[in-house]
C-alpha positions as CSV (number, residue, x, y, z in Angstrom):
1,M,0.5,-18.1,-0.3
2,E,1.6,-15.5,-3.8
3,S,1.3,-12.1,-2.5
4,A,-0.9,-9.8,-5.5
5,S,2.6,-8.0,-6.2
6,Q,4.1,-11.5,-6.9
7,A,1.7,-12.1,-9.5
8,F,2.2,-8.9,-11.2
9,N,5.6,-9.4,-11.2
10,L,6.8,-6.1,-11.9
11,P,7.9,-3.2,-10.0
12,A,5.2,-0.2,-10.5
13,H,5.9,2.6,-12.9
14,T,3.4,4.4,-13.9
15,R,-0.1,5.6,-12.4
16,E,-2.0,3.0,-14.3
17,D,0.3,0.1,-12.9
18,I,-0.2,0.6,-9.3
19,Q,-3.5,1.3,-10.0
20,V,-4.0,-2.5,-11.0
21,L,-1.8,-3.6,-8.4
22,A,-3.8,-1.7,-5.8
23,G,-6.9,-3.6,-7.1
24,L,-4.7,-6.9,-6.9
25,V,-4.3,-6.3,-2.9
26,L,-8.1,-5.3,-2.7
27,E,-8.7,-9.3,-3.9
28,D,-6.4,-10.3,-2.3
29,V,-7.2,-9.1,0.8
30,G,-11.2,-10.3,-0.1
31,W,-11.8,-7.1,1.3
32,R,-15.1,-8.5,3.6
33,F,-15.7,-5.0,5.7
34,G,-18.2,-3.2,3.6
35,T,-18.5,-0.8,1.0
36,L,-15.1,-1.5,-1.0
37,P,-12.7,1.5,-0.8
38,T,-11.8,3.9,-3.1
39,V,-8.4,3.7,-4.7
40,T,-6.7,6.7,-6.3
41,V,-3.4,7.4,-8.0
42,S,-2.3,10.5,-7.4
43,D,0.6,13.0,-9.2
44,R,1.0,15.0,-5.9
45,F,2.8,14.3,-3.1
46,T,4.8,15.8,0.1
47,R,8.7,14.5,0.5
48,Y,6.9,12.3,3.9
49,R,3.7,11.3,2.5
50,L,3.1,8.3,0.4
51,G,-0.2,7.8,0.6
52,T,-3.8,8.7,2.6
53,A,-6.6,7.7,3.9
54,W,-9.9,9.1,4.0
55,G,-11.5,6.3,6.6
56,L,-14.9,7.5,7.0
57,E,-15.3,7.9,3.4
58,R,-13.4,4.3,2.3
59,R,-10.9,6.3,0.0
60,I,-7.0,5.9,0.0
61,N,-4.9,7.6,-2.1
62,I,-1.4,6.5,-3.0
63,Y,1.1,8.9,-4.4
64,W,3.0,7.0,-7.3
65,K,5.9,9.4,-8.1
66,P,8.2,8.9,-4.9
67,M,7.4,5.2,-5.7
68,A,7.6,5.1,-9.7
69,L,11.0,3.1,-9.4
70,W,10.1,0.8,-5.7
71,A,9.7,-2.9,-6.0
72,S,6.1,-4.2,-5.7
73,T,6.3,-5.7,-2.3
74,A,7.0,-2.2,-1.2
75,V,4.2,-0.6,-3.4
76,E,1.9,-3.1,-2.7
77,D,2.4,-2.5,1.4
78,V,2.4,1.2,1.2
79,I,-1.3,0.2,-0.6
80,R,-2.1,-2.7,2.6
81,H,-0.8,0.5,5.1
82,E,-3.3,3.1,3.8
83,L,-6.4,0.3,3.9
84,A,-5.2,-0.6,7.3
85,H,-6.2,3.0,8.3
86,V,-9.8,2.5,6.6
87,L,-10.4,-0.4,8.2
88,A,-9.2,0.6,11.5
89,T,-11.9,4.0,11.0
90,Q,-14.5,1.4,10.0
91,R,-13.9,-0.4,13.5
92,G,-13.6,2.9,15.6
93,Y,-10.8,3.9,16.1
94,F,-10.0,7.7,14.8
95,G,-6.3,7.5,16.0
96,H,-3.0,8.1,13.4
97,H,-0.8,4.6,14.3
98,G,-2.0,3.0,17.6
99,E,-2.5,-0.6,18.1
100,P,-6.0,-0.7,16.8
101,W,-4.7,0.6,13.2
102,R,-1.4,-2.0,13.7
103,E,-3.9,-5.0,14.2
104,A,-5.5,-3.9,11.1
105,C,-2.5,-3.8,9.4
106,V,-1.4,-7.4,10.7
107,E,-5.1,-8.5,9.1
108,L,-4.2,-7.3,5.7
109,G,-1.1,-8.5,5.6
110,A,1.0,-4.9,6.0
111,L,4.0,-4.1,8.3
112,P,2.6,-2.4,11.2
113,R,5.1,0.7,10.6
114,A,4.3,3.9,10.0
115,D,7.8,5.1,8.7
116,A,8.4,5.2,4.9
117,D,12.5,4.0,6.1
118,Q,10.9,0.7,6.4
119,R,9.3,0.5,3.1
120,M,12.9,1.8,1.3
121,R,14.6,-1.2,3.2
122,L,11.7,-3.5,1.7
123,D,12.3,-2.1,-1.7
124,Y,16.0,-2.3,-1.1
125,A,15.8,-6.5,-0.2
126,A,13.4,-6.6,-3.1
127,T,15.9,-5.2,-5.3
128,N,18.9,-7.2,-4.5
129,S,16.5,-10.7,-5.0
130,G,16.0,-10.0,-8.3
131,E,12.6,-8.4,-8.1
132,H,13.1,-5.1,-9.2
133,R,14.2,-4.3,-12.6
134,A,17.0,-2.1,-13.9
135,N,16.3,1.3,-14.9
136,E,15.3,1.5,-18.4
C-alpha cells in the first residue's frame, strides 16, 4: 500500500506542503475514531519539539521550520506520531509515550518512538534512497 508521503512524492518544504501532507495522512489512516482532528502548521518551534497534540481537543500542531528540508516520509511520521497522542487520549490514556500511545502509533503507522533522532535517521534513509530533493 502506498503511504501518504509516497502519493505526495515531494519533500515538505512549505507550511502549505505539510498541511496537504497532513490531510493525506488523515485520509490514509481513514480516521474512524470520532471527530476528525484539526491539524495546524506553525512557524513557532522549540529545538526539541516537532509537534504537539491536545488529545481532548482533538488537535495537533506541526512545527514546519525544523522539517522544511526533511523527506516527506519523516514529516509523515511526525504527523502520525501526534495523531497517535490524540487517539490514545480518546481511549482514556493521558500519559505521554507509554504502551497505549505505542499501540496507537502502530495502528496509525508511526514509529513508536518519542525522539526526533529516529525521525532524522528516517529522513537520512529517505534522502539516500532518492526521495529527498537537493536544496534549490
